[in-house]
MARDO-862620 format. One record per residue (C-alpha): residue number from 1; residue in three letters; x, y, z. Coordinates in Angstrom, 1 decimal, decimal comma. Layout:
BEGIN
<atom><num>NUM</num><residuo>ALA</residuo><x>X</x><y>Y</y><z>Z</z></atom>
...
END
This chain:
BEGIN
<atom><num>1</num><residuo>MET</residuo><x>-22,6</x><y>-8,0</y><z>38,5</z></atom>
<atom><num>2</num><residuo>ILE</residuo><x>-19,1</x><y>-7,4</y><z>37,2</z></atom>
<atom><num>3</num><residuo>GLY</residuo><x>-17,2</x><y>-9,9</y><z>38,9</z></atom>
<atom><num>4</num><residuo>ARG</residuo><x>-16,3</x><y>-12,2</y><z>42,0</z></atom>
<atom><num>5</num><residuo>VAL</residuo><x>-13,6</x><y>-11,5</y><z>44,7</z></atom>
<atom><num>6</num><residuo>LEU</residuo><x>-12,4</x><y>-13,2</y><z>47,3</z></atom>
<atom><num>7</num><residuo>ILE</residuo><x>-11,0</x><y>-11,2</y><z>50,7</z></atom>
<atom><num>8</num><residuo>TYR</residuo><x>-9,1</x><y>-13,0</y><z>53,3</z></atom>
<atom><num>9</num><residuo>GLY</residuo><x>-8,4</x><y>-10,2</y><z>56,3</z></atom>
<atom><num>10</num><residuo>GLY</residuo><x>-11,8</x><y>-8,7</y><z>55,2</z></atom>
<atom><num>11</num><residuo>LYS</residuo><x>-13,1</x><y>-6,9</y><z>58,5</z></atom>
<atom><num>12</num><residuo>GLY</residuo><x>-9,4</x><y>-5,5</y><z>59,2</z></atom>
<atom><num>13</num><residuo>ALA</residuo><x>-9,0</x><y>-1,9</y><z>58,1</z></atom>
<atom><num>14</num><residuo>LEU</residuo><x>-7,4</x><y>-2,4</y><z>54,9</z></atom>
<atom><num>15</num><residuo>GLY</residuo><x>-9,8</x><y>-5,1</y><z>54,1</z></atom>
<atom><num>16</num><residuo>ALA</residuo><x>-13,0</x><y>-3,5</y><z>54,7</z></atom>
<atom><num>17</num><residuo>ALA</residuo><x>-12,1</x><y>-0,6</y><z>52,1</z></atom>
<atom><num>18</num><residuo>CYS</residuo><x>-11,4</x><y>-3,6</y><z>50,0</z></atom>
<atom><num>19</num><residuo>VAL</residuo><x>-14,9</x><y>-4,8</y><z>50,5</z></atom>
<atom><num>20</num><residuo>SER</residuo><x>-16,5</x><y>-1,4</y><z>50,3</z></atom>
<atom><num>21</num><residuo>HIS</residuo><x>-14,6</x><y>-0,3</y><z>46,7</z></atom>
<atom><num>22</num><residuo>TYR</residuo><x>-15,3</x><y>-3,6</y><z>45,2</z></atom>
<atom><num>23</num><residuo>LYS</residuo><x>-19,2</x><y>-3,2</y><z>46,3</z></atom>
<atom><num>24</num><residuo>ALA</residuo><x>-19,4</x><y>0,5</y><z>44,9</z></atom>
<atom><num>25</num><residuo>ASN</residuo><x>-18,1</x><y>-1,1</y><z>41,6</z></atom>
<atom><num>26</num><residuo>ASN</residuo><x>-20,8</x><y>-4,2</y><z>41,2</z></atom>
<atom><num>27</num><residuo>TYR</residuo><x>-19,0</x><y>-7,0</y><z>42,7</z></atom>
<atom><num>28</num><residuo>TRP</residuo><x>-19,6</x><y>-9,8</y><z>44,4</z></atom>
<atom><num>29</num><residuo>VAL</residuo><x>-18,1</x><y>-9,7</y><z>47,5</z></atom>
<atom><num>30</num><residuo>GLY</residuo><x>-16,7</x><y>-12,3</y><z>49,9</z></atom>
<atom><num>31</num><residuo>SER</residuo><x>-14,9</x><y>-11,8</y><z>53,1</z></atom>
<atom><num>32</num><residuo>ILE</residuo><x>-12,8</x><y>-14,5</y><z>54,9</z></atom>
<atom><num>33</num><residuo>ASP</residuo><x>-12,0</x><y>-13,4</y><z>58,7</z></atom>
<atom><num>34</num><residuo>LEU</residuo><x>-12,0</x><y>-14,3</y><z>62,6</z></atom>
<atom><num>35</num><residuo>ASN</residuo><x>-15,1</x><y>-11,5</y><z>62,4</z></atom>
<atom><num>36</num><residuo>VAL</residuo><x>-18,4</x><y>-10,6</y><z>60,4</z></atom>
<atom><num>37</num><residuo>ASN</residuo><x>-17,9</x><y>-8,0</y><z>57,6</z></atom>
<atom><num>38</num><residuo>GLU</residuo><x>-21,5</x><y>-7,2</y><z>57,4</z></atom>
<atom><num>39</num><residuo>GLU</residuo><x>-21,4</x><y>-5,5</y><z>53,9</z></atom>
<atom><num>40</num><residuo>ALA</residuo><x>-20,1</x><y>-8,4</y><z>52,3</z></atom>
<atom><num>41</num><residuo>ASP</residuo><x>-22,0</x><y>-10,6</y><z>50,0</z></atom>
<atom><num>42</num><residuo>ALA</residuo><x>-21,0</x><y>-13,2</y><z>51,9</z></atom>
<atom><num>43</num><residuo>SER</residuo><x>-18,7</x><y>-14,0</y><z>54,9</z></atom>
<atom><num>44</num><residuo>ILE</residuo><x>-16,6</x><y>-16,7</y><z>56,3</z></atom>
<atom><num>45</num><residuo>VAL</residuo><x>-15,9</x><y>-16,8</y><z>59,9</z></atom>
<atom><num>46</num><residuo>ILE</residuo><x>-12,3</x><y>-18,9</y><z>60,8</z></atom>
<atom><num>47</num><residuo>PRO</residuo><x>-12,7</x><y>-19,8</y><z>64,1</z></atom>
<atom><num>48</num><residuo>ARG</residuo><x>-9,8</x><y>-18,5</y><z>66,4</z></atom>
<atom><num>49</num><residuo>ASP</residuo><x>-8,4</x><y>-22,3</y><z>67,9</z></atom>
<atom><num>50</num><residuo>LEU</residuo><x>-7,7</x><y>-23,7</y><z>64,5</z></atom>
<atom><num>51</num><residuo>GLY</residuo><x>-4,6</x><y>-25,1</y><z>63,7</z></atom>
<atom><num>52</num><residuo>TRP</residuo><x>-3,3</x><y>-24,4</y><z>59,7</z></atom>
<atom><num>53</num><residuo>GLU</residuo><x>-4,3</x><y>-27,3</y><z>57,9</z></atom>
<atom><num>54</num><residuo>GLU</residuo><x>-7,5</x><y>-27,1</y><z>59,6</z></atom>
<atom><num>55</num><residuo>GLN</residuo><x>-8,0</x><y>-23,5</y><z>58,6</z></atom>
<atom><num>56</num><residuo>GLU</residuo><x>-7,4</x><y>-24,1</y><z>55,4</z></atom>
<atom><num>57</num><residuo>THR</residuo><x>-9,8</x><y>-27,2</y><z>54,8</z></atom>
<atom><num>58</num><residuo>ALA</residuo><x>-12,5</x><y>-24,8</y><z>56,6</z></atom>
<atom><num>59</num><residuo>VAL</residuo><x>-11,8</x><y>-21,9</y><z>54,6</z></atom>
<atom><num>60</num><residuo>LEU</residuo><x>-11,6</x><y>-24,2</y><z>51,0</z></atom>
<atom><num>61</num><residuo>SER</residuo><x>-15,0</x><y>-26,0</y><z>51,9</z></atom>
<atom><num>62</num><residuo>LYS</residuo><x>-16,9</x><y>-22,8</y><z>52,9</z></atom>
<atom><num>63</num><residuo>VAL</residuo><x>-15,4</x><y>-20,8</y><z>49,6</z></atom>
<atom><num>64</num><residuo>ASP</residuo><x>-16,5</x><y>-23,8</y><z>48,0</z></atom>
<atom><num>65</num><residuo>GLU</residuo><x>-20,1</x><y>-23,1</y><z>49,3</z></atom>
<atom><num>66</num><residuo>VAL</residuo><x>-20,2</x><y>-20,2</y><z>48,6</z></atom>
<atom><num>67</num><residuo>LEU</residuo><x>-19,3</x><y>-19,7</y><z>45,4</z></atom>
<atom><num>68</num><residuo>ALA</residuo><x>-21,4</x><y>-22,9</y><z>44,0</z></atom>
<atom><num>69</num><residuo>GLY</residuo><x>-19,4</x><y>-23,5</y><z>41,3</z></atom>
<atom><num>70</num><residuo>GLU</residuo><x>-18,4</x><y>-20,0</y><z>40,0</z></atom>
<atom><num>71</num><residuo>LYS</residuo><x>-15,1</x><y>-18,9</y><z>40,0</z></atom>
<atom><num>72</num><residuo>LEU</residuo><x>-13,2</x><y>-15,9</y><z>41,5</z></atom>
<atom><num>73</num><residuo>ASP</residuo><x>-11,7</x><y>-12,9</y><z>39,3</z></atom>
<atom><num>74</num><residuo>ALA</residuo><x>-9,4</x><y>-12,3</y><z>42,3</z></atom>
<atom><num>75</num><residuo>VAL</residuo><x>-7,9</x><y>-13,5</y><z>45,7</z></atom>
<atom><num>76</num><residuo>ILE</residuo><x>-6,7</x><y>-10,6</y><z>47,7</z></atom>
<atom><num>77</num><residuo>CYS</residuo><x>-5,7</x><y>-11,2</y><z>50,8</z></atom>
<atom><num>78</num><residuo>VAL</residuo><x>-4,7</x><y>-8,2</y><z>52,9</z></atom>
<atom><num>79</num><residuo>ALA</residuo><x>-5,0</x><y>-10,1</y><z>56,5</z></atom>
<atom><num>80</num><residuo>GLY</residuo><x>-1,9</x><y>-9,4</y><z>58,7</z></atom>
<atom><num>81</num><residuo>GLY</residuo><x>-1,2</x><y>-7,7</y><z>61,8</z></atom>
<atom><num>82</num><residuo>TRP</residuo><x>2,2</x><y>-6,2</y><z>63,8</z></atom>
<atom><num>83</num><residuo>ALA</residuo><x>4,4</x><y>-7,3</y><z>66,8</z></atom>
<atom><num>84</num><residuo>GLY</residuo><x>7,6</x><y>-5,7</y><z>67,7</z></atom>
<atom><num>85</num><residuo>GLY</residuo><x>10,0</x><y>-6,9</y><z>69,7</z></atom>
<atom><num>86</num><residuo>ASN</residuo><x>13,9</x><y>-8,3</y><z>69,1</z></atom>
<atom><num>87</num><residuo>ALA</residuo><x>15,4</x><y>-12,3</y><z>70,0</z></atom>
<atom><num>88</num><residuo>ALA</residuo><x>16,3</x><y>-11,7</y><z>73,8</z></atom>
<atom><num>89</num><residuo>LYS</residuo><x>12,6</x><y>-11,6</y><z>75,0</z></atom>
<atom><num>90</num><residuo>ASP</residuo><x>9,7</x><y>-13,7</y><z>73,1</z></atom>
<atom><num>91</num><residuo>LEU</residuo><x>10,9</x><y>-14,3</y><z>69,7</z></atom>
<atom><num>92</num><residuo>ALA</residuo><x>8,9</x><y>-17,6</y><z>69,6</z></atom>
<atom><num>93</num><residuo>LYS</residuo><x>5,8</x><y>-16,2</y><z>70,8</z></atom>
<atom><num>94</num><residuo>ASN</residuo><x>6,2</x><y>-13,0</y><z>68,5</z></atom>
<atom><num>95</num><residuo>ALA</residuo><x>7,4</x><y>-15,3</y><z>65,6</z></atom>
<atom><num>96</num><residuo>ASP</residuo><x>4,4</x><y>-17,8</y><z>66,0</z></atom>
<atom><num>97</num><residuo>LEU</residuo><x>1,8</x><y>-14,8</y><z>66,0</z></atom>
<atom><num>98</num><residuo>MET</residuo><x>3,5</x><y>-13,0</y><z>62,7</z></atom>
<atom><num>99</num><residuo>TRP</residuo><x>3,3</x><y>-16,3</y><z>60,8</z></atom>
<atom><num>100</num><residuo>ARG</residuo><x>-0,6</x><y>-17,0</y><z>61,7</z></atom>
<atom><num>101</num><residuo>GLN</residuo><x>-1,8</x><y>-14,1</y><z>60,7</z></atom>
<atom><num>102</num><residuo>SER</residuo><x>1,1</x><y>-13,2</y><z>57,7</z></atom>
<atom><num>103</num><residuo>VAL</residuo><x>2,2</x><y>-16,7</y><z>56,7</z></atom>
<atom><num>104</num><residuo>TRP</residuo><x>-1,4</x><y>-18,8</y><z>57,3</z></atom>
<atom><num>105</num><residuo>THR</residuo><x>-3,5</x><y>-16,7</y><z>55,4</z></atom>
<atom><num>106</num><residuo>SER</residuo><x>-1,2</x><y>-16,1</y><z>52,5</z></atom>
<atom><num>107</num><residuo>SER</residuo><x>-0,8</x><y>-19,8</y><z>52,1</z></atom>
<atom><num>108</num><residuo>ILE</residuo><x>-4,3</x><y>-20,3</y><z>52,0</z></atom>
<atom><num>109</num><residuo>SER</residuo><x>-5,2</x><y>-17,7</y><z>49,9</z></atom>
<atom><num>110</num><residuo>ALA</residuo><x>-2,8</x><y>-19,2</y><z>47,4</z></atom>
<atom><num>111</num><residuo>THR</residuo><x>-4,6</x><y>-22,7</y><z>47,6</z></atom>
<atom><num>112</num><residuo>VAL</residuo><x>-8,2</x><y>-20,9</y><z>47,1</z></atom>
<atom><num>113</num><residuo>ALA</residuo><x>-6,8</x><y>-19,2</y><z>44,0</z></atom>
<atom><num>114</num><residuo>CYS</residuo><x>-5,5</x><y>-22,3</y><z>42,3</z></atom>
<atom><num>115</num><residuo>LYS</residuo><x>-8,7</x><y>-23,9</y><z>43,1</z></atom>
<atom><num>116</num><residuo>TYR</residuo><x>-11,3</x><y>-20,8</y><z>42,7</z></atom>
<atom><num>117</num><residuo>LEU</residuo><x>-9,8</x><y>-18,3</y><z>39,8</z></atom>
<atom><num>118</num><residuo>LYS</residuo><x>-10,4</x><y>-17,8</y><z>36,9</z></atom>
<atom><num>119</num><residuo>ASN</residuo><x>-7,7</x><y>-18,2</y><z>33,8</z></atom>
<atom><num>120</num><residuo>GLY</residuo><x>-6,2</x><y>-15,1</y><z>34,0</z></atom>
<atom><num>121</num><residuo>GLY</residuo><x>-7,1</x><y>-13,8</y><z>37,1</z></atom>
<atom><num>122</num><residuo>PHE</residuo><x>-5,6</x><y>-11,6</y><z>40,0</z></atom>
<atom><num>123</num><residuo>ILE</residuo><x>-4,3</x><y>-12,8</y><z>43,4</z></atom>
<atom><num>124</num><residuo>THR</residuo><x>-2,6</x><y>-10,2</y><z>45,6</z></atom>
<atom><num>125</num><residuo>LEU</residuo><x>-0,6</x><y>-10,6</y><z>49,1</z></atom>
<atom><num>126</num><residuo>THR</residuo><x>1,1</x><y>-8,3</y><z>51,6</z></atom>
<atom><num>127</num><residuo>GLY</residuo><x>4,4</x><y>-8,2</y><z>52,6</z></atom>
<atom><num>128</num><residuo>ALA</residuo><x>6,3</x><y>-4,8</y><z>53,8</z></atom>
<atom><num>129</num><residuo>GLN</residuo><x>9,0</x><y>-2,6</y><z>52,9</z></atom>
<atom><num>130</num><residuo>ALA</residuo><x>10,5</x><y>-3,2</y><z>56,2</z></atom>
<atom><num>131</num><residuo>ALA</residuo><x>11,3</x><y>-6,7</y><z>55,1</z></atom>
<atom><num>132</num><residuo>LEU</residuo><x>12,9</x><y>-6,3</y><z>52,4</z></atom>
<atom><num>133</num><residuo>GLN</residuo><x>15,9</x><y>-5,5</y><z>55,1</z></atom>
<atom><num>134</num><residuo>GLY</residuo><x>16,8</x><y>-6,7</y><z>58,8</z></atom>
<atom><num>135</num><residuo>THR</residuo><x>14,0</x><y>-6,1</y><z>61,2</z></atom>
<atom><num>136</num><residuo>PRO</residuo><x>16,3</x><y>-6,1</y><z>64,2</z></atom>
<atom><num>137</num><residuo>GLY</residuo><x>13,2</x><y>-4,1</y><z>66,1</z></atom>
<atom><num>138</num><residuo>MET</residuo><x>10,6</x><y>-6,9</y><z>65,3</z></atom>
<atom><num>139</num><residuo>ILE</residuo><x>12,5</x><y>-9,8</y><z>64,4</z></atom>
<atom><num>140</num><residuo>GLY</residuo><x>8,9</x><y>-12,1</y><z>64,2</z></atom>
<atom><num>141</num><residuo>TYR</residuo><x>7,2</x><y>-9,4</y><z>62,0</z></atom>
<atom><num>142</num><residuo>GLY</residuo><x>10,2</x><y>-9,4</y><z>59,3</z></atom>
<atom><num>143</num><residuo>MET</residuo><x>10,7</x><y>-13,1</y><z>59,0</z></atom>
<atom><num>144</num><residuo>ALA</residuo><x>7,0</x><y>-13,8</y><z>58,4</z></atom>
<atom><num>145</num><residuo>LYS</residuo><x>6,5</x><y>-10,7</y><z>56,1</z></atom>
<atom><num>146</num><residuo>ALA</residuo><x>9,7</x><y>-12,3</y><z>54,3</z></atom>
<atom><num>147</num><residuo>ALA</residuo><x>8,5</x><y>-15,4</y><z>54,1</z></atom>
<atom><num>148</num><residuo>VAL</residuo><x>5,2</x><y>-13,8</y><z>52,4</z></atom>
<atom><num>149</num><residuo>HIS</residuo><x>8,0</x><y>-12,1</y><z>49,5</z></atom>
<atom><num>150</num><residuo>GLN</residuo><x>8,8</x><y>-15,6</y><z>49,0</z></atom>
<atom><num>151</num><residuo>LEU</residuo><x>5,8</x><y>-17,6</y><z>48,1</z></atom>
<atom><num>152</num><residuo>THR</residuo><x>4,4</x><y>-14,8</y><z>46,1</z></atom>
<atom><num>153</num><residuo>ARG</residuo><x>7,9</x><y>-15,5</y><z>43,7</z></atom>
<atom><num>154</num><residuo>SER</residuo><x>7,4</x><y>-18,9</y><z>44,1</z></atom>
<atom><num>155</num><residuo>LEU</residuo><x>3,7</x><y>-18,8</y><z>43,0</z></atom>
<atom><num>156</num><residuo>ALA</residuo><x>4,5</x><y>-16,6</y><z>39,8</z></atom>
<atom><num>157</num><residuo>GLY</residuo><x>6,8</x><y>-19,5</y><z>38,6</z></atom>
<atom><num>158</num><residuo>LYS</residuo><x>6,1</x><y>-22,3</y><z>36,2</z></atom>
<atom><num>159</num><residuo>ASN</residuo><x>4,1</x><y>-24,8</y><z>37,9</z></atom>
<atom><num>160</num><residuo>SER</residuo><x>3,0</x><y>-23,3</y><z>41,4</z></atom>
<atom><num>161</num><residuo>GLY</residuo><x>-0,6</x><y>-24,5</y><z>40,9</z></atom>
<atom><num>162</num><residuo>LEU</residuo><x>-1,9</x><y>-21,0</y><z>39,8</z></atom>
<atom><num>163</num><residuo>PRO</residuo><x>-4,4</x><y>-20,9</y><z>36,7</z></atom>
<atom><num>164</num><residuo>SER</residuo><x>-3,0</x><y>-20,6</y><z>33,4</z></atom>
<atom><num>165</num><residuo>GLU</residuo><x>-2,3</x><y>-16,4</y><z>32,7</z></atom>
<atom><num>166</num><residuo>ALA</residuo><x>-2,6</x><y>-15,7</y><z>36,8</z></atom>
<atom><num>167</num><residuo>ILE</residuo><x>-1,1</x><y>-13,4</y><z>38,3</z></atom>
<atom><num>168</num><residuo>VAL</residuo><x>0,7</x><y>-12,4</y><z>41,4</z></atom>
<atom><num>169</num><residuo>VAL</residuo><x>1,9</x><y>-9,2</y><z>43,5</z></atom>
<atom><num>170</num><residuo>SER</residuo><x>2,5</x><y>-8,7</y><z>46,9</z></atom>
<atom><num>171</num><residuo>ILE</residuo><x>2,2</x><y>-5,0</y><z>47,9</z></atom>
<atom><num>172</num><residuo>LEU</residuo><x>5,1</x><y>-3,8</y><z>50,4</z></atom>
<atom><num>173</num><residuo>PRO</residuo><x>3,1</x><y>-1,1</y><z>52,4</z></atom>
<atom><num>174</num><residuo>VAL</residuo><x>5,4</x><y>1,9</y><z>54,3</z></atom>
<atom><num>175</num><residuo>THR</residuo><x>2,5</x><y>2,6</y><z>56,5</z></atom>
<atom><num>176</num><residuo>LEU</residuo><x>-0,7</x><y>3,0</y><z>55,9</z></atom>
<atom><num>177</num><residuo>ASP</residuo><x>-3,2</x><y>5,2</y><z>57,0</z></atom>
<atom><num>178</num><residuo>THR</residuo><x>-5,7</x><y>3,1</y><z>59,0</z></atom>
<atom><num>179</num><residuo>PRO</residuo><x>-6,9</x><y>4,4</y><z>62,4</z></atom>
<atom><num>180</num><residuo>MET</residuo><x>-5,4</x><y>2,2</y><z>64,6</z></atom>
<atom><num>181</num><residuo>ASN</residuo><x>-1,7</x><y>3,6</y><z>63,4</z></atom>
<atom><num>182</num><residuo>ARG</residuo><x>-2,8</x><y>7,2</y><z>63,8</z></atom>
<atom><num>183</num><residuo>LYS</residuo><x>-4,2</x><y>6,4</y><z>67,1</z></atom>
<atom><num>184</num><residuo>TRP</residuo><x>-0,5</x><y>5,3</y><z>68,1</z></atom>
<atom><num>185</num><residuo>MET</residuo><x>1,4</x><y>7,9</y><z>66,0</z></atom>
<atom><num>186</num><residuo>PRO</residuo><x>-0,4</x><y>10,5</y><z>66,3</z></atom>
<atom><num>187</num><residuo>ASN</residuo><x>2,6</x><y>13,2</y><z>65,4</z></atom>
<atom><num>188</num><residuo>ALA</residuo><x>3,9</x><y>11,1</y><z>62,6</z></atom>
<atom><num>189</num><residuo>ASP</residuo><x>4,1</x><y>12,5</y><z>58,9</z></atom>
<atom><num>190</num><residuo>PHE</residuo><x>0,7</x><y>11,5</y><z>57,5</z></atom>
<atom><num>191</num><residuo>GLY</residuo><x>1,3</x><y>12,7</y><z>54,2</z></atom>
<atom><num>192</num><residuo>THR</residuo><x>4,0</x><y>9,4</y><z>53,7</z></atom>
<atom><num>193</num><residuo>TRP</residuo><x>1,2</x><y>7,4</y><z>54,7</z></atom>
<atom><num>194</num><residuo>THR</residuo><x>-1,0</x><y>5,4</y><z>51,8</z></atom>
<atom><num>195</num><residuo>PRO</residuo><x>-4,6</x><y>6,3</y><z>51,9</z></atom>
<atom><num>196</num><residuo>LEU</residuo><x>-6,8</x><y>2,6</y><z>52,1</z></atom>
<atom><num>197</num><residuo>ALA</residuo><x>-8,6</x><y>3,8</y><z>49,3</z></atom>
<atom><num>198</num><residuo>GLU</residuo><x>-5,6</x><y>4,1</y><z>46,9</z></atom>
<atom><num>199</num><residuo>VAL</residuo><x>-4,7</x><y>0,4</y><z>47,6</z></atom>
<atom><num>200</num><residuo>ALA</residuo><x>-8,2</x><y>-0,3</y><z>47,0</z></atom>
<atom><num>201</num><residuo>GLY</residuo><x>-8,3</x><y>1,5</y><z>43,8</z></atom>
<atom><num>202</num><residuo>LEU</residuo><x>-5,4</x><y>-0,4</y><z>42,7</z></atom>
<atom><num>203</num><residuo>PHE</residuo><x>-6,4</x><y>-3,9</y><z>43,5</z></atom>
<atom><num>204</num><residuo>LEU</residuo><x>-9,7</x><y>-2,8</y><z>41,5</z></atom>
<atom><num>205</num><residuo>LYS</residuo><x>-7,4</x><y>-1,9</y><z>38,5</z></atom>
<atom><num>206</num><residuo>TRP</residuo><x>-5,7</x><y>-5,0</y><z>38,5</z></atom>
<atom><num>207</num><residuo>THR</residuo><x>-8,8</x><y>-7,0</y><z>39,1</z></atom>
<atom><num>208</num><residuo>LYS</residuo><x>-10,1</x><y>-5,2</y><z>35,9</z></atom>
<atom><num>209</num><residuo>GLY</residuo><x>-6,4</x><y>-6,4</y><z>34,0</z></atom>
<atom><num>210</num><residuo>GLN</residuo><x>-5,6</x><y>-2,8</y><z>33,9</z></atom>
<atom><num>211</num><residuo>ASN</residuo><x>-1,8</x><y>-1,4</y><z>33,9</z></atom>
<atom><num>212</num><residuo>ARG</residuo><x>-1,1</x><y>-4,8</y><z>35,8</z></atom>
<atom><num>213</num><residuo>PRO</residuo><x>2,4</x><y>-5,3</y><z>36,9</z></atom>
<atom><num>214</num><residuo>ASN</residuo><x>4,6</x><y>-8,3</y><z>36,1</z></atom>
<atom><num>215</num><residuo>SER</residuo><x>3,8</x><y>-11,3</y><z>37,8</z></atom>
<atom><num>216</num><residuo>GLY</residuo><x>6,0</x><y>-11,8</y><z>41,0</z></atom>
<atom><num>217</num><residuo>ASP</residuo><x>6,5</x><y>-8,3</y><z>41,9</z></atom>
<atom><num>218</num><residuo>LEU</residuo><x>6,8</x><y>-6,9</y><z>45,0</z></atom>
<atom><num>219</num><residuo>LEU</residuo><x>5,8</x><y>-3,5</y><z>44,7</z></atom>
<atom><num>220</num><residuo>GLN</residuo><x>6,7</x><y>-1,2</y><z>47,7</z></atom>
<atom><num>221</num><residuo>LEU</residuo><x>3,9</x><y>1,5</y><z>48,3</z></atom>
<atom><num>222</num><residuo>ILE</residuo><x>5,8</x><y>4,7</y><z>48,8</z></atom>
<atom><num>223</num><residuo>THR</residuo><x>3,6</x><y>8,2</y><z>49,5</z></atom>
<atom><num>224</num><residuo>LYS</residuo><x>4,6</x><y>11,4</y><z>49,9</z></atom>
<atom><num>225</num><residuo>ASP</residuo><x>2,7</x><y>14,4</y><z>50,1</z></atom>
<atom><num>226</num><residuo>GLY</residuo><x>0,1</x><y>12,1</y><z>49,5</z></atom>
<atom><num>227</num><residuo>VAL</residuo><x>0,7</x><y>10,8</y><z>46,4</z></atom>
<atom><num>228</num><residuo>THR</residuo><x>1,7</x><y>7,3</y><z>45,9</z></atom>
<atom><num>229</num><residuo>GLN</residuo><x>3,5</x><y>5,5</y><z>43,6</z></atom>
<atom><num>230</num><residuo>LEU</residuo><x>4,7</x><y>1,8</y><z>43,2</z></atom>
<atom><num>231</num><residuo>ALA</residuo><x>8,7</x><y>0,9</y><z>43,2</z></atom>
<atom><num>232</num><residuo>ALA</residuo><x>9,2</x><y>-2,7</y><z>42,8</z></atom>
<atom><num>233</num><residuo>ALA</residuo><x>11,8</x><y>-4,3</y><z>44,8</z></atom>
<atom><num>234</num><residuo>ASN</residuo><x>15,0</x><y>-6,2</y><z>43,3</z></atom>
END
């Protein structure tokens, strides 16, 4: 076994791809999600009805239990979701859902990293390229993702609580090539969608310390004709 990683959102499309990729490369993999990932070495299931603090407490307790004194090489938060809508209807409802799916999970991942990540380890969160600008057609989503961007930059600062020499980045996808996205956008140009295996491969390289970006980077995933390039946001 090469090392240990924890994937928050390990049963979603990207999370499951990450679990598989790390397992194929001889890592111990823990998954945190609302549902079990049978492929993971440890699968922590979070009850849907827990509040933010309760969820953090439950996750920390379970992570402590499954690690049994070991440390993590990487914490990977790919939990999230999407909701549309402007300010005219259901803004609070949609924003609350997005906050739970993206901000709660990211903040809990940050706390896990502070407690269980090795010195020099790696944590990644999931923002969105769209949230670099206004998102009038999906305001709750944009608000939540912008908060993740801010959290990333805060974690990269001095005295953030992360272990020494640890790095934190956010990926900012445009569109990920998931089965659900293909279902809802069947006529899109799939050559501009970022393959899940591509993202999982980046995470693995960074976990190993290869071609690591700068800590605090917000990395746009720009895919054209099936080729993905990284572009750090200002």
